[in-house]
C-alpha positions in Angstrom: 0.0 0.0 0.0 2.9 2.4 0.8 4.6 1.7 -2.6 1.3 2.3 -4.4 1.3 5.9 -3.0 4.8 6.6 -4.3 4.6 7.5 -8.1 8.3 7.0 -8.6 8.1 3.3 -7.9 5.4 2.9 -10.6 7.5 5.0 -13.0 10.5 2.8 -12.3 8.5 -0.4 -13.1 7.1 1.2 -16.3 10.7 2.1 -17.3 11.7 -1.6 -17.4 12.4 -3.1 -20.9 9.3 -4.7 -22.5 11.0 -8.1 -22.7 11.5 -8.2 -18.9 7.9 -7.0 -18.3 6.6 -9.7 -20.7 8.6 -12.4 -19.0 7.4 -11.3 -15.6 3.8 -11.4 -16.8 4.2 -14.9 -18.2 5.7 -16.1 -15.0 3.0 -14.5 -12.8 0.2 -15.6 -15.1 1.4 -19.2 -15.1 1.7 -19.2 -11.3 -1.7 -17.7 -10.8 -3.2 -20.2 -13.3 -1.7 -23.2 -11.5 -2.6 -21.8 -8.1 -6.3 -21.5 -9.2 -6.3 -25.0 -10.6 -4.9 -26.3 -7.3 -7.6 -24.5 -5.3 -10.3 -25.9 -7.6 -9.0 -29.4 -7.4 -8.4 -29.4 -3.7 -12.1 -30.1 -3.3 -14.0 -33.2 -4.6 -15.1 -32.6 -8.2 -18.9 -32.9 -7.8 -21.7 -31.9 -10.2 -22.1 -28.7 -8.2 -18.4 -27.6 -8.6 -18.5 -28.6 -12.2 -21.4 -26.3 -12.9 -19.9 -23.4 -10.9 -16.4 -23.5 -12.5 -17.6 -24.4 -16.0 -20.4 -21.9 -16.3 -18.2 -19.1 -14.8 -15.4 -19.8 -17.4 -17.9 -19.9 -20.3 -19.4 -16.6 -19.3 -15.9 -15.1 -18.9 -14.8 -16.3 -22.3 -18.0 -15.1 -24.0 -16.8 -11.5 -23.2 -14.2 -11.9 -26.0 -16.5 -13.9 -28.3 -19.5 -11.6 -28.2 -18.3 -8.1 -27.2 -21.3 -6.5 -28.9 -23.7 -8.2 -26.5 -21.9 -6.8 -23.4 -21.7 -3.4 -25.0 -25.5 -3.2 -25.2 -26.0 -3.9 -21.5 -27.1 -1.1 -19.1 -24.2 1.2 -18.0 -24.5 0.2 -14.3 -23.5 -3.4 -15.3 -20.2 -2.4 -16.9 -18.5 -2.5 -13.6 -19.1 -6.2 -13.6 -18.8 -7.0 -17.3 -16.0 -4.9 -18.6 -13.3 -7.6 -18.0 -13.1 -11.4 -18.1 -12.0 -11.5 -14.5 -14.9 -9.5 -13.1 -17.4 -11.6 -15.1 -15.9 -14.9 -13.8 -15.8 -13.7 -10.2 -19.4 -12.3 -10.3 -20.9 -15.4 -11.9 -18.9 -17.7 -9.6 -20.1 -16.0 -6.5 -23.8 -15.9 -7.6 -23.7 -19.6 -8.6 -22.0 -20.6 -5.4 -24.8 -18.9 -3.4 -27.5 -20.5 -5.5 -26.0 -24.0 -5.2 -25.5 -23.7 -1.5 -29.3 -23.9 -1.1 -30.2 -27.5 0.1 -26.5 -28.5 -0.2 -26.1 -29.6 3.5 -26.8 -33.3 3.8 -27.9 -34.7 7.2 -28.0 -38.2 8.8 -29.7 -38.9 12.1 -28.7 -41.9 14.2 -30.2 -43.2 17.4 -27.7 -45.0 19.7 -29.6 -47.0 22.3 -28.6 -47.4 25.9 -26.9 -50.7 26.8 -26.4 -51.6 23.1 -22.9 -53.0 22.9 -23.0 -52.5 19.1 -23.9 -48.9 19.2 -20.3 -47.7 18.6 -19.7 -50.1 15.8 -23.1 -49.2 14.2 -22.2 -45.5 14.3 -18.8 -46.3 12.6 -20.5 -48.4 9.9 -23.2 -45.8 9.1 -20.8 -42.8 9.3 -18.3 -44.6 7.1 -21.0 -45.3 4.5 -22.2 -41.7 4.5 -18.6 -40.3 4.4 -18.1 -42.3 1.1 -21.4 -41.1 -0.3 -20.7 -37.5 0.6 -17.1 -37.8 -0.8 -15.6 -36.8 2.5 -11.8 -37.3 2.4 -10.4 -40.3 4.2 -8.3 -38.2 6.5 -11.2 -36.0 7.6 -13.5 -39.0 8.0 -10.9 -40.8 10.1 -10.4 -37.8 12.3 -14.1 -37.4 12.9 -14.6 -41.1 13.5 -11.7 -41.2 16.0 -13.1 -38.2 17.9 -16.6 -39.5 18.0 -15.5 -42.9 19.1 -13.5 -41.4 22.0 -16.3 -39.1 23.0 -18.9 -41.9 23.0 -16.5 -44.0 25.2 -16.1 -41.1 27.6 -19.9 -40.8 27.9 -20.5 -44.6 28.2 -17.7 -45.4 30.6 -18.4 -42.4 32.8 -22.1 -43.2 33.0 -23.1 -39.8 31.8 -26.2 -40.7 29.8 -29.6 -41.8 30.9 -31.3 -43.1 27.7 -30.4 -43.2 24.0 -28.1 -40.8 22.3 -29.2 -39.0 19.2 -26.3 -38.3 16.7 -27.1 -35.6 14.1 -24.4 -35.6 11.4 -24.4 -33.0 8.6 -22.0 -32.0 5.9 -22.0 -29.3 3.2 -18.6 -29.8 1.4 -17.0 -27.1 3.7 -17.4 -28.4 7.2 -18.7 -31.5 9.0 -20.9 -31.0 12.1 -21.8 -33.7 14.6 -24.3 -33.0 17.4 -25.0 -35.5 20.2 -28.1 -35.1 22.2 -29.1 -37.1 25.3 -30.3 -36.9 28.9 -27.7 -37.0 31.7 -24.6 -35.2 32.5 -21.7 -33.7 30.4 -18.3 -35.3 30.4 -15.2 -33.1 30.6 -13.3 -32.8 27.4 -10.1 -30.7 27.3 -10.9 -29.8 23.7 -13.4 -27.2 25.0 -10.5 -25.2 26.4 -12.5 -24.2 29.4 -10.5 -24.9 32.6 -11.9 -24.5 36.1 -10.5 -21.5 38.0 -7.8 -21.8 40.6 -5.9 -24.6 38.9 -2.1 -24.7 39.2 0.2 -25.3 36.3 0.6 -29.0 37.1 -3.2 -29.5 37.2 -3.6 -27.7 33.9 -0.9 -29.9 32.3 -2.6 -33.0 33.7 -6.0 -31.9 32.3 -4.5 -31.1 28.9 -2.7 -34.5 28.8 -6.0 -36.3 29.7 -7.7 -34.4 26.8 -4.9 -35.4 24.5 -5.1 -39.0 25.5 -8.9 -39.0 25.0 -8.3 -38.4 21.2 -11.1 -35.9 20.8 -9.7 -33.4 18.3 -12.4 -31.4 16.6 -11.7 -27.9 15.2 -14.4 -26.6 17.5 -16.4 -28.2 20.3 -19.4 -26.7 22.1 -21.4 -28.3 24.9 -24.4 -27.2 27.0 -26.7 -28.7 29.6 -30.2 -27.5 30.5 -32.7 -29.3 32.7 -30.8 -32.6 32.3 -30.7 -32.3 28.5 -27.1 -32.4 27.1 -25.9 -31.3 23.7 -22.3 -31.7 22.5 -21.4 -30.3 19.1 -18.2 -31.1 17.2 -17.2 -29.1 14.1 -14.5 -30.3 11.6 -13.2 -28.1 8.8 -12.7 -30.1 5.7 
């Protein structure tokens, strides 16, 4: 920002020989192109992403193919249609907002009290949904490990009184798992809420116990009201 306010810097850049400027533009353009491709391919290629990327590129390229059409548009639209980049960005943002409607997929599971197969049933159902939703193996494994450890903490500590309802949802950006049941809340160090008055050794012990519990969501929230407990885990994918 400071260099942009110094005209002499811009003048020095413009004074560079054209072959050097051309080579720099080719290098920067190639880097930006590959960076964009890597960002697009970092997510699973679904029908939604195919339409968003494909239609945005087609609209952007049409600016060069049919310039007369864009010249006839109202003047207030020229800020969005005067360049290929602005057209691609505008269409991409609008399509992304449209395709987000109804994109979140949800699965509800009931884990009954005293059912020794509850944990394995959750793993089987969640594993099947993860493949159907094209969730990456690393993200699915992290979520499955955290959920298995959390369910063991609840079961072994006798914190629940009745079945546990597991609500799993995914929208290609983040995975959310919410557990609902009657009983008490287990302490999970991932919440990063330590009781007051703890000395350094106690804090270390609590952190170590949380580490050993293998509950590693990106964010964890829990609440209890009138004996109804809710634990929400969020994983960025």
